C-alpha positions, 0 to 999 in steps of 0.5 A: 499499500505504501509503494502505491501511495508513493506512486500516487503522490507526485499527482497531487501537484497543482501544476498537473491540473494545468498540464491536463488542460494544456494536454486537452489544447494540444491534442484538440487539432490532431484528429481534425486533420487525421481520424476525423478527417478520414471519417468524413473523406470515407463517407464522401466516397473518397478512395482508400489510396487518397486517404492514406496519402492525406497523412502528409498533410501532417507533415509539419509535425515532422518539420517543426524542428525547423521553426522551433528556434523562433520559439526559444529565441523570441519572446512574445510581449505577453505571458512570457516566452512559453504561455505567449506563444500558446496563446498566438497559436491557439488563435490561429488554430480557431481560424483555421478549423473554422475554415473547414467548414467551408470544404467539401471533400468530393468536390475539393480535395486539394482545398481540403489538403491546403486547410488541413495543412494550415491546421497542422502547421499551427498545431504543431507551433502550439505543440512546440510551445506546449512541450517546452512549457511541460519540460521547463515546468516539471522537476525529475521526479514529476516527469513520469506523472507529468507526461501521463497527465498531459497524455490524458488531457490530449487523449480527452481531447480526441474524445472530443474530435474523435468520438463526439465529433462522429457522433455529432456528424450522424446528426448534423453536417460536417461542416457544422461539426468543424465549426463546434470544434473551432468554438471548443479550440477557443475556450481552450485559450483561457488554459494559457492565461492561468497556467503557472509559470515555470520556477526555472525556465532557461535564459533564452538564447542570445542570438537566433543563430545561437537558438539554431546552433547550440541545442543540436550541438549541446545534445550531441555533445552530452550524449555522444554522437554514436548514442545520439545517432541510436536514439534518434533512429529509435525515436523514429521507429519505436511506434512505427507499428503503432502509426500504421494501425492508428492510419487505417483503423477508422477506414478498416472499421467502417469497411468492416461495417461498423457505423460512425456512431459505433466508432463514436461511442466505442473509440470515444468513450469506451476507449477514453476509459482504457485510455485514462486507466493506461496513461494513469498506470504508465505515469504511476508504474514509471515512477517505480520502473524507471524510464529505460525499463518503462521503455521495454515493457510498455513498448512490448505491450504497445506492439502486441495490441496490434494481434487484436486488430489482426484478430478482428479483421479475421472474424469480421463484423463482431461487436464484442471483439471491436470493443475489446480490440479498441480497448486493448489498443487504447490501454497500451497506447496510453501506457506506451505514451506516458513512458515515451514522452517521459524518456523524450523530456528527460533528453531535453536541456531547459534552455533549449527545451522548445528546439530540443524537444520538437527535433525529438518529437519530429522525429516520432512523427516522421513514422506516424505522418511520412512513413505510414503514407503508403499504408492505404496502398499497402491494405488495398494490396494485402488485405486487412488480416496481412496488414495488421501482421505487417504492423506488427512486425514494423514494431520490432526494429525500434524494440531491438534498438533499446539494448544499445542505450537503455539496457534492462540492466542499466541505470533505470533513468537517464543521467541527471545531467540530460536535464541540468545541464545548461 
């Protein structure tokens, strides 16, 4: 009981409520250019190949490190370096999401892609500011819990843009659904005004050149070139199998015979409960296992959850099996994300947290947004059962890299210098 109480005590910090709310704001735009947009395009009769290629509109998530030094170097004239940029990007997101109400997937797919690209760019910029804020505001012992709470807020936002949006789409038009999401995004701006400032935010770089060059040099010097390269490859591949499933899950479920309302109720409401349990359990267990061992355990469970989709693909339209599949995926995804986010934060220096975290998370987004682009074509050529077996195999290379920089018997956490080095 004492161990459980010790694990849960870290969640009592006032910072956690702010991170929960800001995590919600960060997660709100994601499905509006991916899963929810895929549902809209599927209903409108857009072919699978085009739906799969639409993952490329999320390219800003993979390239956000290119402009992240601007958010490290320049400070808005209000609310400080982190919260000021949060407000700026959130205002822009409100306008871009509302503009989706003017689009028609059947008649103007290119314009839909351009609009979605703007949402992704503003969302990626918001993520830069939020990730830096979260990294700066948390102390080392709080990282696991902070990552879990932020991911929980993020997943709750996916309920709004995934579950709630799909339920609304069965009752009102898709343009009105996007207007509702824009209103919800506007409410999220309030969060940035009352979130606490980091106690030690770090000194901004003196010049733009310093903001561009020093974060990369500092990371390479601290980690060592060989170890740094392994870490970067690992970040790219760790969630690749899960990313392939996420990219095609909605078209698969709709083509299998489940309705939009089914997906809204199960993916949103029931899946959220599984995610809540998985995310909070991940944050609590991480404080006991340490970051390195959590990557092993959570990564293996995350990969094995793809087997549930393989079973469902062979079984066909089985509602109970669909419920089980989605809940298993959400629980394991919550575990994996909590551990992975804590790992990324532990690699950043507070002075350059915007640029360093943006670089690391951009590499994570490469597998989610770029390497998955052929997923639709692959599913068409192989069929759903074989496709989901391929996703399981795609998860293995990332796990095979763990012994080289995060051995099971090695230190449970990265060296303290990864956080304290300025």
